[in-house]
Backbone of each chain as nested JSON, in Angstrom:
{
  "chains": [
    {"id": "A", "residues": [
      {"number": 1, "name": "MET", "atoms": {"N": [49.897, -14.14, 105.476], "CA": [49.55, -14.538, 103.966], "C": [48.271, -13.074, 103.259]}},
      {"number": 2, "name": "SER", "atoms": {"N": [47.154, -13.345, 104.159], "CA": [46.469, -12.2, 104.383], "C": [46.8, -11.378, 104.399]}},
      {"number": 3, "name": "ASP", "atoms": {"N": [47.907, -10.792, 104.616], "CA": [48.422, -9.327, 104.917], "C": [48.867, -8.954, 103.154]}},
      {"number": 4, "name": "ALA", "atoms": {"N": [49.49, -9.873, 102.868], "CA": [50.007, -9.487, 100.996], "C": [48.287, -9.801, 100.52]}},
      {"number": 5, "name": "LYS", "atoms": {"N": [47.278, -10.655, 100.804], "CA": [46.556, -10.323, 99.868], "C": [45.283, -9.083, 100.354]}},
      {"number": 6, "name": "ASP", "atoms": {"N": [45.766, -8.441, 101.251], "CA": [44.969, -6.906, 101.299], "C": [45.864, -6.33, 100.528]}},
      {"number": 7, "name": "ARG", "atoms": {"N": [47.193, -6.34, 100.808], "CA": [48.072, -5.407, 100.121], "C": [47.959, -5.208, 98.858]}},
      {"number": 8, "name": "ILE", "atoms": {"N": [47.37, -6.487, 98.083], "CA": [47.142, -6.721, 96.317], "C": [45.471, -6.044, 96.13]}},
      {"number": 9, "name": "GLY", "atoms": {"N": [44.585, -6.193, 97.427], "CA": [43.216, -5.454, 97.032], "C": [43.323, -4.002, 97.097]}},
      {"number": 10, "name": "GLU", "atoms": {"N": [44.37, -3.668, 97.848], "CA": [44.516, -2.358, 97.928], "C": [45.296, -1.356, 96.712]}},
      {"number": 11, "name": "LEU", "atoms": {"N": [46.34, -2.088, 96.012], "CA": [47.191, -1.847, 95.003], "C": [45.977, -1.71, 93.576]}},
      {"number": 12, "name": "ILE", "atoms": {"N": [45.215, -2.732, 93.68], "CA": [44.272, -2.826, 92.29], "C": [43.213, -1.968, 93.053]}},
      {"number": 13, "name": "ARG", "atoms": {"N": [43.007, -1.357, 93.914], "CA": [41.651, -0.224, 94.258], "C": [42.225, 0.961, 93.788]}},
      {"number": 14, "name": "SER", "atoms": {"N": [43.468, 1.315, 94.338], "CA": [43.675, 2.47, 94.009], "C": [44.071, 2.787, 93.288]}},
      {"number": 15, "name": "ASN", "atoms": {"N": [44.799, 1.845, 92.032], "CA": [45.255, 2.158, 90.776], "C": [44.373, 1.684, 89.56]}},
      {"number": 16, "name": "ASP", "atoms": {"N": [43.92, 2.729, 88.336], "CA": [43.077, 2.172, 87.662], "C": [43.893, 1.123, 86.682]}},
      {"number": 17, "name": "ILE", "atoms": {"N": [45.399, 1.406, 86.642], "CA": [45.789, -0.012, 85.516], "C": [47.032, -0.499, 86.246]}},
      {"number": 18, "name": "VAL", "atoms": {"N": [47.013, -1.344, 87.083], "CA": [48.503, -1.547, 87.4], "C": [48.635, -3.277, 87.179]}},
      {"number": 19, "name": "LEU", "atoms": {"N": [50.361, -3.325, 86.727], "CA": [50.421, -4.421, 86.28], "C": [51.54, -5.242, 87.094]}},
      {"number": 20, "name": "PHE", "atoms": {"N": [51.5, -6.336, 87.584], "CA": [52.248, -7.111, 88.74], "C": [53.517, -7.658, 87.469]}},
      {"number": 21, "name": "MET", "atoms": {"N": [54.399, -7.211, 88.0], "CA": [55.411, -8.035, 86.652], "C": [56.943, -7.866, 87.236]}},
      {"number": 22, "name": "LYS", "atoms": {"N": [57.895, -9.008, 86.707], "CA": [59.434, -9.262, 86.855], "C": [59.979, -8.106, 86.721]}},
      {"number": 23, "name": "GLY", "atoms": {"N": [60.691, -7.101, 87.488], "CA": [61.708, -6.019, 87.138], "C": [60.737, -4.41, 87.022]}},
      {"number": 24, "name": "THR", "atoms": {"N": [61.082, -3.664, 86.587], "CA": [60.335, -2.553, 86.706], "C": [60.175, -1.894, 85.12]}},
      {"number": 25, "name": "ALA", "atoms": {"N": [59.367, -1.175, 85.033], "CA": [58.608, -0.487, 83.551], "C": [60.76, -0.646, 82.751]}},
      {"number": 26, "name": "LEU", "atoms": {"N": [61.458, 0.327, 83.478], "CA": [62.447, 1.136, 82.745], "C": [63.392, -0.534, 82.818]}},
      {"number": 27, "name": "PHE", "atoms": {"N": [63.366, -1.27, 83.344], "CA": [64.171, -2.806, 83.163], "C": [63.542, -3.643, 83.634]}},
      {"number": 28, "name": "PRO", "atoms": {"N": [62.854, -4.41, 82.526], "CA": [61.706, -5.849, 83.019], "C": [62.815, -6.934, 82.615]}},
      {"number": 29, "name": "GLN", "atoms": {"N": [62.534, -7.782, 83.912], "CA": [63.697, -8.918, 83.975], "C": [62.971, -10.235, 83.651]}},
      {"number": 30, "name": "CYS", "atoms": {"N": [61.989, -9.905, 82.529], "CA": [61.65, -11.214, 81.954], "C": [60.918, -10.936, 80.893]}},
      {"number": 31, "name": "GLY", "atoms": {"N": [61.131, -11.739, 79.481], "CA": [60.682, -11.443, 78.132], "C": [59.01, -10.939, 78.317]}},
      {"number": 32, "name": "PHE", "atoms": {"N": [58.421, -11.783, 79.196], "CA": [56.694, -11.868, 78.957], "C": [56.534, -10.401, 80.057]}},
      {"number": 33, "name": "SER", "atoms": {"N": [57.563, -10.381, 80.821], "CA": [56.705, -8.41, 81.381], "C": [57.216, -7.831, 80.6]}},
      {"number": 34, "name": "ALA", "atoms": {"N": [57.965, -7.777, 79.975], "CA": [58.8, -6.711, 78.51], "C": [57.861, -6.384, 77.484]}},
      {"number": 35, "name": "ARG", "atoms": {"N": [57.186, -7.787, 76.968], "CA": [56.344, -7.63, 76.068], "C": [54.961, -6.633, 76.72]}},
      {"number": 36, "name": "ALA", "atoms": {"N": [54.719, -6.944, 78.053], "CA": [53.636, -6.3, 78.277], "C": [53.603, -5.07, 78.761]}},
      {"number": 37, "name": "ILE", "atoms": {"N": [54.866, -4.8, 78.934], "CA": [55.277, -3.126, 78.849], "C": [54.983, -2.039, 77.633]}},
      {"number": 38, "name": "SER", "atoms": {"N": [55.389, -3.152, 76.387], "CA": [55.927, -2.479, 75.348], "C": [54.241, -1.845, 75.24]}},
      {"number": 39, "name": "ILE", "atoms": {"N": [53.556, -3.267, 75.112], "CA": [52.356, -3.193, 74.973], "C": [51.823, -1.912, 75.465]}},
      {"number": 40, "name": "LEU", "atoms": {"N": [51.943, -1.876, 76.817], "CA": [50.71, -0.892, 77.495], "C": [51.844, 0.744, 77.131]}},
      {"number": 41, "name": "ASP", "atoms": {"N": [52.857, 0.784, 76.624], "CA": [53.313, 1.835, 76.272], "C": [52.954, 2.449, 75.101]}},
      {"number": 42, "name": "HIS", "atoms": {"N": [52.793, 1.143, 74.318], "CA": [52.082, 1.443, 72.87], "C": [50.953, 2.193, 72.842]}},
      {"number": 43, "name": "LEU", "atoms": {"N": [50.228, 2.093, 73.652], "CA": [48.623, 2.717, 74.006], "C": [49.074, 4.084, 75.042]}},
      {"number": 44, "name": "ASN", "atoms": {"N": [49.912, 3.83, 75.156], "CA": [50.536, 5.388, 75.71], "C": [49.229, 5.161, 77.081]}},
      {"number": 45, "name": "ALA", "atoms": {"N": [49.532, 3.986, 77.918], "CA": [48.624, 3.954, 79.138], "C": [49.373, 4.496, 80.21]}},
      {"number": 46, "name": "LYS", "atoms": {"N": [48.885, 5.18, 81.005], "CA": [49.316, 5.585, 82.555], "C": [49.114, 4.767, 83.597]}},
      {"number": 47, "name": "TYR", "atoms": {"N": [50.067, 3.825, 83.562], "CA": [49.99, 2.57, 84.495], "C": [50.859, 2.696, 85.764]}},
      {"number": 48, "name": "GLU", "atoms": {"N": [50.482, 1.808, 86.954], "CA": [51.599, 1.469, 87.947], "C": [52.464, 0.439, 87.874]}},
      {"number": 49, "name": "THR", "atoms": {"N": [53.159, 0.086, 88.477], "CA": [53.837, -1.481, 88.396], "C": [54.232, -2.149, 89.483]}},
      {"number": 50, "name": "VAL", "atoms": {"N": [54.077, -3.271, 89.829], "CA": [54.712, -3.399, 90.982], "C": [55.65, -4.751, 90.859]}},
      {"number": 51, "name": "ASP", "atoms": {"N": [56.652, -4.609, 91.237], "CA": [57.974, -5.779, 90.96], "C": [57.831, -6.772, 91.563]}},
      {"number": 52, "name": "VAL", "atoms": {"N": [57.329, -8.013, 91.45], "CA": [56.958, -9.243, 92.404], "C": [58.741, -9.587, 93.115]}},
      {"number": 53, "name": "LEU", "atoms": {"N": [59.377, -9.325, 91.832], "CA": [60.846, -9.816, 92.345], "C": [61.179, -9.411, 93.723]}},
      {"number": 54, "name": "GLN", "atoms": {"N": [60.766, -8.028, 94.135], "CA": [61.258, -7.203, 95.31], "C": [60.215, -7.475, 96.382]}},
      {"number": 55, "name": "ASP", "atoms": {"N": [59.125, -8.28, 96.336], "CA": [58.199, -8.777, 97.162], "C": [57.933, -10.335, 97.11]}},
      {"number": 56, "name": "GLN", "atoms": {"N": [58.622, -11.128, 98.028], "CA": [57.995, -12.341, 97.582], "C": [56.844, -12.711, 98.357]}},
      {"number": 57, "name": "GLU", "atoms": {"N": [56.13, -12.292, 99.395], "CA": [54.698, -12.439, 99.681], "C": [53.61, -11.924, 98.347]}},
      {"number": 58, "name": "ILE", "atoms": {"N": [53.968, -11.617, 97.536], "CA": [52.922, -10.563, 96.397], "C": [53.544, -11.323, 95.181]}},
      {"number": 59, "name": "ARG", "atoms": {"N": [54.497, -11.777, 95.399], "CA": [54.554, -13.07, 94.465], "C": [53.88, -13.955, 94.499]}},
      {"number": 60, "name": "GLN", "atoms": {"N": [53.673, -14.742, 95.22], "CA": [53.326, -16.153, 95.581], "C": [51.338, -15.815, 95.958]}},
      {"number": 61, "name": "GLU", "atoms": {"N": [51.499, -14.753, 96.318], "CA": [49.852, -14.413, 96.95], "C": [48.716, -14.177, 95.39]}},
      {"number": 62, "name": "ILE", "atoms": {"N": [49.567, -13.385, 94.483], "CA": [49.143, -13.02, 93.239], "C": [48.482, -14.124, 92.551]}},
      {"number": 63, "name": "LYS", "atoms": {"N": [49.561, -14.986, 92.644], "CA": [49.33, -16.651, 91.627], "C": [47.656, -16.756, 92.248]}},
      {"number": 64, "name": "ALA", "atoms": {"N": [47.524, -16.865, 93.498], "CA": [46.19, -17.497, 94.185], "C": [44.977, -16.344, 93.874]}},
      {"number": 65, "name": "TYR", "atoms": {"N": [45.324, -15.111, 94.13], "CA": [44.779, -14.187, 93.829], "C": [43.893, -14.046, 92.926]}},
      {"number": 66, "name": "SER", "atoms": {"N": [44.62, -14.199, 91.469], "CA": [43.959, -14.536, 90.331], "C": [43.732, -15.453, 89.781]}},
      {"number": 67, "name": "ASP", "atoms": {"N": [44.234, -16.463, 90.464], "CA": [43.927, -18.256, 90.077], "C": [44.571, -18.39, 88.719]}},
      {"number": 68, "name": "TRP", "atoms": {"N": [46.208, -17.877, 88.699], "CA": [46.943, -17.461, 87.582], "C": [48.065, -17.81, 87.959]}},
      {"number": 69, "name": "PRO", "atoms": {"N": [48.773, -18.632, 86.955], "CA": [50.234, -19.143, 87.684], "C": [51.433, -18.172, 87.215]}},
      {"number": 70, "name": "THR", "atoms": {"N": [51.57, -17.554, 86.358], "CA": [52.341, -16.85, 85.553], "C": [52.518, -15.394, 85.933]}},
      {"number": 71, "name": "ILE", "atoms": {"N": [53.479, -14.806, 85.745], "CA": [53.679, -13.664, 85.796], "C": [54.319, -13.22, 84.826]}},
      {"number": 72, "name": "PRO", "atoms": {"N": [53.613, -11.707, 83.992], "CA": [52.809, -10.608, 84.535], "C": [51.489, -11.094, 84.401]}},
      {"number": 73, "name": "GLN", "atoms": {"N": [50.597, -10.114, 85.118], "CA": [49.404, -10.283, 85.094], "C": [48.771, -8.959, 85.063]}},
      {"number": 74, "name": "LEU", "atoms": {"N": [47.66, -8.589, 84.506], "CA": [47.469, -7.042, 84.314], "C": [46.008, -7.048, 85.329]}},
      {"number": 75, "name": "TYR", "atoms": {"N": [45.734, -5.942, 85.652], "CA": [44.419, -5.357, 86.2], "C": [44.075, -3.859, 85.685]}},
      {"number": 76, "name": "VAL", "atoms": {"N": [42.826, -3.881, 85.581], "CA": [42.379, -2.932, 85.334], "C": [41.014, -2.397, 85.858]}},
      {"number": 77, "name": "LYS", "atoms": {"N": [40.705, -1.526, 86.457], "CA": [39.684, -1.212, 87.369], "C": [39.122, -2.575, 88.189]}},
      {"number": 78, "name": "GLY", "atoms": {"N": [40.634, -2.641, 88.91], "CA": [40.09, -3.924, 89.83], "C": [39.493, -5.08, 89.156]}},
      {"number": 79, "name": "GLU", "atoms": {"N": [39.717, -5.251, 87.993], "CA": [39.235, -6.547, 87.179], "C": [40.598, -6.666, 86.134]}},
      {"number": 80, "name": "PHE", "atoms": {"N": [40.89, -8.377, 86.928], "CA": [41.885, -9.029, 86.034], "C": [41.641, -9.01, 84.758]}},
      {"number": 81, "name": "VAL", "atoms": {"N": [42.828, -8.776, 84.122], "CA": [42.633, -8.897, 82.502], "C": [43.361, -10.041, 82.094]}},
      {"number": 82, "name": "GLY", "atoms": {"N": [44.658, -10.449, 82.393], "CA": [45.277, -11.56, 81.959], "C": [46.267, -11.181, 82.16]}},
      {"number": 83, "name": "GLY", "atoms": {"N": [47.393, -12.12, 81.045], "CA": [48.646, -12.274, 80.988], "C": [49.219, -11.792, 79.764]}},
      {"number": 84, "name": "SER", "atoms": {"N": [50.427, -11.781, 79.708], "CA": [50.807, -11.655, 78.247], "C": [50.056, -11.599, 77.028]}},
      {"number": 85, "name": "ASP", "atoms": {"N": [49.75, -12.694, 76.863], "CA": [49.182, -13.107, 76.072], "C": [48.091, -13.055, 75.64]}},
      {"number": 86, "name": "ILE", "atoms": {"N": [47.219, -13.062, 76.643], "CA": [45.839, -12.412, 76.246], "C": [45.912, -10.389, 76.038]}},
      {"number": 87, "name": "MET", "atoms": {"N": [46.845, -10.207, 76.789], "CA": [47.096, -8.877, 76.692], "C": [47.322, -8.716, 74.757]}},
      {"number": 88, "name": "MET", "atoms": {"N": [48.512, -9.416, 74.678], "CA": [48.669, -8.873, 73.063], "C": [47.474, -9.421, 72.221]}},
      {"number": 89, "name": "GLU", "atoms": {"N": [46.879, -10.509, 72.459], "CA": [45.869, -10.504, 71.704], "C": [44.729, -9.786, 71.596]}},
      {"number": 90, "name": "MET", "atoms": {"N": [44.646, -9.071, 72.936], "CA": [43.267, -7.902, 73.146], "C": [44.294, -6.968, 72.568]}},
      {"number": 91, "name": "PHE", "atoms": {"N": [45.241, -6.161, 72.648], "CA": [45.767, -5.774, 71.581], "C": [45.724, -6.223, 69.962]}},
      {"number": 92, "name": "GLU", "atoms": {"N": [45.762, -6.773, 69.469], "CA": [45.771, -6.971, 67.861], "C": [44.387, -6.741, 67.879]}},
      {"number": 93, "name": "SER", "atoms": {"N": [43.208, -7.117, 68.753], "CA": [41.916, -7.305, 68.009], "C": [41.398, -5.813, 68.23]}},
      {"number": 94, "name": "GLY", "atoms": {"N": [42.307, -4.853, 68.911], "CA": [41.704, -3.324, 69.555], "C": [41.088, -3.78, 71.005]}},
      {"number": 95, "name": "GLU", "atoms": {"N": [40.63, -4.676, 71.282], "CA": [39.959, -4.558, 73.026], "C": [40.607, -3.705, 73.758]}},
      {"number": 96, "name": "LEU", "atoms": {"N": [41.95, -3.653, 73.928], "CA": [42.598, -3.64, 74.977], "C": [42.765, -2.042, 74.98]}},
      {"number": 97, "name": "HIS", "atoms": {"N": [43.013, -1.942, 73.375], "CA": [42.85, 0.144, 73.236], "C": [41.748, 1.006, 73.677]}},
      {"number": 98, "name": "GLU", "atoms": {"N": [40.501, 0.097, 73.827], "CA": [39.342, 0.338, 74.057], "C": [39.383, 0.389, 75.907]}},
      {"number": 99, "name": "LEU", "atoms": {"N": [39.902, -0.771, 76.128], "CA": [39.738, -0.674, 77.987], "C": [40.743, 0.558, 78.505]}},
      {"number": 100, "name": "VAL", "atoms": {"N": [41.809, 0.239, 78.006], "CA": [42.801, 1.215, 78.486], "C": [42.283, 2.8, 78.28]}},
      {"number": 101, "name": "ALA", "atoms": {"N": [41.988, 3.196, 76.97], "CA": [41.418, 4.557, 76.965], "C": [40.46, 4.622, 77.65]}},
      {"number": 102, "name": "ALA", "atoms": {"N": [39.859, 3.746, 78.0], "CA": [38.145, 4.45, 78.451], "C": [38.783, 4.28, 80.082]}},
      {"number": 103, "name": "ASN", "atoms": {"N": [40.011, 4.205, 80.552], "CA": [40.582, 4.381, 82.226], "C": [41.499, 5.137, 81.94]}},
      {"number": 104, "name": "ALA", "atoms": {"N": [41.5, 5.655, 80.87], "CA": [43.106, 6.949, 80.918], "C": [42.395, 8.338, 81.874]}},
      {"number": 105, "name": "GLU", "atoms": {"N": [43.355, 8.38, 82.52], "CA": [43.468, 9.327, 84.081], "C": [42.434, 9.049, 84.747]}}
    ]},
    {"id": "B", "residues": [
      {"number": 1, "name": "MET", "atoms": {"N": [63.934, -27.858, 85.102], "CA": [63.798, -29.291, 84.457], "C": [62.862, -29.415, 83.171]}},
      {"number": 2, "name": "PRO", "atoms": {"N": [63.26, -28.969, 82.064], "CA": [62.473, -28.619, 80.451], "C": [61.486, -29.809, 80.602]}},
      {"number": 3, "name": "MET", "atoms": {"N": [60.482, -29.528, 79.999], "CA": [59.293, -30.405, 79.654], "C": [59.068, -30.84, 77.524]}},
      {"number": 4, "name": "ALA", "atoms": {"N": [58.873, -31.928, 77.346], "CA": [59.221, -32.619, 75.668], "C": [57.577, -31.842, 75.661]}},
      {"number": 5, "name": "ALA", "atoms": {"N": [57.403, -31.502, 74.325], "CA": [56.355, -30.978, 73.901], "C": [54.901, -31.599, 73.822]}},
      {"number": 6, "name": "SER", "atoms": {"N": [55.588, -33.54, 73.472], "CA": [54.942, -33.809, 73.511], "C": [54.279, -34.602, 74.823]}},
      {"number": 7, "name": "GLU", "atoms": {"N": [55.068, -34.458, 76.157], "CA": [54.475, -34.152, 77.145], "C": [53.414, -33.272, 77.21]}},
      {"number": 8, "name": "ILE", "atoms": {"N": [53.413, -31.87, 76.846], "CA": [52.807, -30.794, 76.967], "C": [51.437, -31.156, 76.587]}},
      {"number": 9, "name": "GLU", "atoms": {"N": [51.46, -32.096, 75.196], "CA": [50.426, -31.836, 74.465], "C": [49.357, -32.912, 75.079]}},
      {"number": 10, "name": "GLN", "atoms": {"N": [50.336, -34.004, 75.614], "CA": [49.356, -35.411, 76.433], "C": [48.979, -34.444, 77.41]}},
      {"number": 11, "name": "LEU", "atoms": {"N": [49.246, -34.165, 78.401], "CA": [48.489, -33.252, 79.289], "C": [47.488, -32.671, 78.958]}},
      {"number": 12, "name": "ILE", "atoms": {"N": [47.563, -32.029, 78.286], "CA": [46.325, -30.595, 77.611], "C": [45.428, -31.696, 77.241]}},
      {"number": 13, "name": "ARG", "atoms": {"N": [45.705, -32.888, 76.361], "CA": [44.672, -33.817, 75.807], "C": [43.932, -34.693, 76.627]}},
      {"number": 14, "name": "GLU", "atoms": {"N": [44.057, -34.985, 77.95], "CA": [44.105, -35.668, 78.875], "C": [42.769, -35.45, 79.674]}},
      {"number": 15, "name": "ALA", "atoms": {"N": [43.303, -33.868, 80.05], "CA": [42.357, -33.191, 80.464], "C": [40.975, -32.661, 79.573]}},
      {"number": 16, "name": "ILE", "atoms": {"N": [41.195, -32.176, 78.606], "CA": [40.556, -31.973, 77.284], "C": [40.577, -32.324, 76.232]}},
      {"number": 17, "name": "PRO", "atoms": {"N": [39.769, -33.596, 76.21], "CA": [39.769, -34.671, 75.184], "C": [39.409, -34.722, 73.62]}},
      {"number": 18, "name": "ASP", "atoms": {"N": [38.654, -32.987, 73.472], "CA": [38.504, -32.933, 72.327], "C": [40.056, -31.768, 71.638]}},
      {"number": 19, "name": "ALA", "atoms": {"N": [40.802, -31.441, 72.42], "CA": [41.482, -30.441, 72.057], "C": [42.389, -30.552, 70.607]}},
      {"number": 20, "name": "VAL", "atoms": {"N": [42.245, -29.704, 70.003], "CA": [43.534, -29.568, 69.157], "C": [44.526, -28.997, 69.553]}},
      {"number": 21, "name": "VAL", "atoms": {"N": [45.729, -29.672, 69.656], "CA": [46.778, -29.062, 70.096], "C": [48.298, -28.793, 69.163]}},
      {"number": 22, "name": "THR", "atoms": {"N": [48.576, -27.757, 69.049], "CA": [49.544, -27.267, 68.313], "C": [50.986, -26.694, 68.751]}},
      {"number": 23, "name": "ILE", "atoms": {"N": [51.637, -27.163, 69.204], "CA": [52.534, -26.75, 70.084], "C": [53.986, -26.34, 69.073]}},
      {"number": 24, "name": "ARG", "atoms": {"N": [54.667, -25.233, 69.23], "CA": [55.978, -24.88, 68.861], "C": [57.121, -24.592, 69.75]}},
      {"number": 25, "name": "ASP", "atoms": {"N": [58.315, -25.358, 69.606], "CA": [59.375, -25.292, 70.312], "C": [59.987, -23.74, 69.842]}},
      {"number": 26, "name": "LEU", "atoms": {"N": [59.995, -22.566, 70.345], "CA": [60.204, -21.639, 69.928], "C": [61.914, -20.95, 69.377]}},
      {"number": 27, "name": "ARG", "atoms": {"N": [62.565, -22.025, 70.522], "CA": [64.029, -21.45, 70.195], "C": [64.823, -22.824, 70.342]}},
      {"number": 28, "name": "GLY", "atoms": {"N": [64.423, -24.06, 69.62], "CA": [64.828, -25.596, 69.749], "C": [65.513, -25.801, 71.034]}},
      {"number": 29, "name": "ASP", "atoms": {"N": [65.243, -25.194, 72.75], "CA": [65.518, -25.485, 73.608], "C": [64.57, -26.557, 74.442]}},
      {"number": 30, "name": "GLY", "atoms": {"N": [63.617, -26.861, 74.237], "CA": [62.971, -27.409, 75.098], "C": [62.843, -26.937, 76.263]}},
      {"number": 31, "name": "ASP", "atoms": {"N": [62.708, -25.593, 76.411], "CA": [62.183, -24.719, 77.411], "C": [61.159, -23.623, 77.301]}},
      {"number": 32, "name": "HIS", "atoms": {"N": [61.258, -23.189, 76.05], "CA": [60.315, -21.845, 75.288], "C": [59.231, -22.347, 74.348]}},
      {"number": 33, "name": "TYR", "atoms": {"N": [58.013, -22.981, 74.895], "CA": [57.091, -23.041, 73.528], "C": [55.885, -22.044, 73.652]}},
      {"number": 34, "name": "ALA", "atoms": {"N": [55.279, -22.011, 72.476], "CA": [54.05, -21.543, 72.206], "C": [52.831, -22.886, 71.808]}},
      {"number": 35, "name": "ALA", "atoms": {"N": [52.119, -22.561, 72.29], "CA": [51.217, -23.615, 72.323], "C": [49.523, -23.117, 71.773]}},
      {"number": 36, "name": "ARG", "atoms": {"N": [49.016, -23.608, 70.603], "CA": [47.518, -23.353, 70.165], "C": [46.758, -24.205, 70.605]}},
      {"number": 37, "name": "VAL", "atoms": {"N": [45.356, -24.33, 71.196], "CA": [44.69, -25.058, 71.863], "C": [43.216, -24.907, 71.216]}},
      {"number": 38, "name": "VAL", "atoms": {"N": [42.586, -25.744, 70.688], "CA": [41.307, -25.087, 69.971], "C": [40.401, -26.226, 70.775]}},
      {"number": 39, "name": "SER", "atoms": {"N": [39.464, -26.13, 71.2], "CA": [38.175, -26.606, 71.957], "C": [36.919, -26.68, 72.028]}},
      {"number": 40, "name": "SER", "atoms": {"N": [36.105, -27.341, 71.44], "CA": [34.669, -27.05, 71.328], "C": [34.243, -26.39, 72.857]}},
      {"number": 41, "name": "SER", "atoms": {"N": [35.03, -26.939, 74.046], "CA": [34.439, -26.966, 75.37], "C": [34.899, -25.256, 75.811]}},
      {"number": 42, "name": "PHE", "atoms": {"N": [35.464, -24.581, 74.819], "CA": [36.231, -23.704, 75.323], "C": [35.011, -22.541, 74.678]}},
      {"number": 43, "name": "ALA", "atoms": {"N": [33.746, -22.888, 74.3], "CA": [32.672, -22.086, 73.56], "C": [32.157, -21.687, 74.8]}},
      {"number": 44, "name": "GLY", "atoms": {"N": [31.679, -20.003, 74.806], "CA": [31.212, -19.274, 75.663], "C": [31.814, -18.819, 76.851]}},
      {"number": 45, "name": "MET", "atoms": {"N": [33.387, -19.231, 77.289], "CA": [34.016, -19.283, 77.827], "C": [35.136, -17.67, 77.835]}},
      {"number": 46, "name": "SER", "atoms": {"N": [35.424, -17.167, 78.647], "CA": [35.925, -15.634, 78.268], "C": [37.514, -16.574, 78.093]}},
      {"number": 47, "name": "ARG", "atoms": {"N": [38.517, -15.315, 77.933], "CA": [40.09, -15.639, 77.716], "C": [40.54, -16.44, 78.419]}},
      {"number": 48, "name": "ILE", "atoms": {"N": [40.196, -15.198, 79.912], "CA": [40.976, -15.836, 80.713], "C": [40.476, -17.22, 80.936]}},
      {"number": 49, "name": "ARG", "atoms": {"N": [38.764, -17.64, 81.258], "CA": [38.693, -18.896, 81.506], "C": [39.34, -20.219, 80.739]}},
      {"number": 50, "name": "GLN", "atoms": {"N": [39.241, -19.816, 79.41], "CA": [40.053, -20.855, 78.479], "C": [41.561, -21.474, 78.887]}},
      {"number": 51, "name": "HIS", "atoms": {"N": [42.363, -19.912, 79.171], "CA": [43.891, -20.201, 79.811], "C": [43.878, -20.865, 81.03]}},
      {"number": 52, "name": "GLN", "atoms": {"N": [43.096, -20.736, 81.937], "CA": [42.431, -21.308, 83.043], "C": [42.708, -22.69, 83.058]}},
      {"number": 53, "name": "LYS", "atoms": {"N": [41.541, -23.458, 81.876], "CA": [41.318, -24.32, 82.067], "C": [42.985, -25.002, 81.613]}},
      {"number": 54, "name": "VAL", "atoms": {"N": [43.752, -24.705, 80.262], "CA": [44.636, -25.628, 79.842], "C": [45.438, -25.154, 80.96]}},
      {"number": 55, "name": "TYR", "atoms": {"N": [45.9, -24.442, 81.95], "CA": [47.129, -24.381, 82.961], "C": [46.592, -24.967, 83.981]}},
      {"number": 56, "name": "ALA", "atoms": {"N": [45.032, -25.772, 84.555], "CA": [44.553, -26.859, 85.302], "C": [45.049, -28.338, 84.875]}},
      {"number": 57, "name": "ALA", "atoms": {"N": [45.188, -28.058, 83.585], "CA": [45.58, -29.391, 82.739], "C": [46.994, -29.362, 82.492]}},
      {"number": 58, "name": "LEU", "atoms": {"N": [47.685, -28.685, 83.16], "CA": [48.721, -28.68, 83.255], "C": [49.51, -28.99, 84.49]}},
      {"number": 59, "name": "GLY", "atoms": {"N": [48.216, -28.9, 85.11], "CA": [48.726, -29.312, 86.737], "C": [49.481, -28.61, 87.657]}},
      {"number": 60, "name": "GLY", "atoms": {"N": [49.87, -27.384, 87.293], "CA": [50.942, -26.868, 88.141], "C": [52.079, -26.513, 87.798]}},
      {"number": 61, "name": "ARG", "atoms": {"N": [52.09, -27.184, 86.591], "CA": [53.596, -27.114, 86.216], "C": [53.851, -25.861, 85.584]}},
      {"number": 62, "name": "MET", "atoms": {"N": [52.871, -24.92, 84.87], "CA": [53.106, -23.643, 84.331], "C": [53.643, -22.783, 85.717]}},
      {"number": 63, "name": "GLY", "atoms": {"N": [54.835, -22.092, 85.141], "CA": [55.07, -20.908, 86.106], "C": [56.488, -21.854, 87.388]}},
      {"number": 64, "name": "GLY", "atoms": {"N": [56.181, -23.353, 87.014], "CA": [57.446, -24.248, 87.682], "C": [57.88, -24.544, 86.47]}},
      {"number": 65, "name": "GLU", "atoms": {"N": [58.432, -25.896, 86.218], "CA": [59.174, -26.569, 85.754], "C": [58.691, -26.003, 83.856]}},
      {"number": 66, "name": "LEU", "atoms": {"N": [57.925, -25.905, 83.415], "CA": [57.597, -25.303, 82.493], "C": [57.497, -23.797, 82.267]}},
      {"number": 67, "name": "HIS", "atoms": {"N": [58.344, -22.826, 82.169], "CA": [58.627, -21.447, 82.062], "C": [58.224, -20.949, 81.649]}},
      {"number": 68, "name": "ALA", "atoms": {"N": [58.139, -20.883, 80.08], "CA": [57.811, -20.295, 79.126], "C": [56.711, -20.873, 78.239]}},
      {"number": 69, "name": "LEU", "atoms": {"N": [55.589, -20.865, 78.236], "CA": [54.607, -21.427, 77.307], "C": [53.567, -20.068, 76.86]}},
      {"number": 70, "name": "GLN", "atoms": {"N": [54.253, -19.768, 75.828], "CA": [52.983, -18.949, 75.142], "C": [51.816, -19.881, 74.792]}},
      {"number": 71, "name": "LEU", "atoms": {"N": [50.521, -18.933, 75.067], "CA": [49.328, -19.483, 74.794], "C": [48.168, -18.858, 73.966]}},
      {"number": 72, "name": "GLU", "atoms": {"N": [47.452, -19.636, 73.215], "CA": [47.029, -19.17, 72.749], "C": [45.353, -20.012, 72.681]}},
      {"number": 73, "name": "THR", "atoms": {"N": [44.444, -19.516, 72.947], "CA": [43.184, -20.49, 72.644], "C": [42.267, -20.514, 71.567]}},
      {"number": 74, "name": "ALA", "atoms": {"N": [41.392, -21.177, 71.487], "CA": [40.076, -20.485, 70.635], "C": [39.012, -21.525, 70.432]}},
      {"number": 75, "name": "ALA", "atoms": {"N": [37.883, -21.343, 70.456], "CA": [36.362, -22.293, 70.455], "C": [35.982, -22.875, 69.31]}},
      {"number": 76, "name": "ALA", "atoms": {"N": [36.153, -24.248, 68.805], "CA": [35.938, -25.012, 67.597], "C": [35.191, -24.318, 66.938]}}
    ]}
  ]
}
């Protein structure tokens, strides 16, 4: 499992904005993941996604890594931002726009 | 296995006694809920920590038997 932990660390280090989700940006497999993608797309964010349905090790490990029980999970610049509810709150308040804009490109 | 809204509310109140908990059953199917939890104990905590506190109250059910719980928290 420490291998999965290393891989997660590498993913969030090498991508400014990364979303751990169920499915892909084009075909989200869960309503919450779909909501997270809509928010990022609405902000014109440039992001990477990791489909946890294709990787059971990461699917399990990310929950311990973030101390967060659900998917999706958003990381910006190596920092855990939250799940889709927090993303929506931060989107509505404008905070997410600032965070994403500060990390665009 | 779905959970009753009353059970979710009870678990949160046991862990966060002053919590004001409002639960909506989004689809009327006992499986997709939205909860708003307001507590003075959230003061000074980040959103992430507030949500973690509620998830801890639910004791591992979140993401398991409790699939869909939209969560909103606020300090009283």
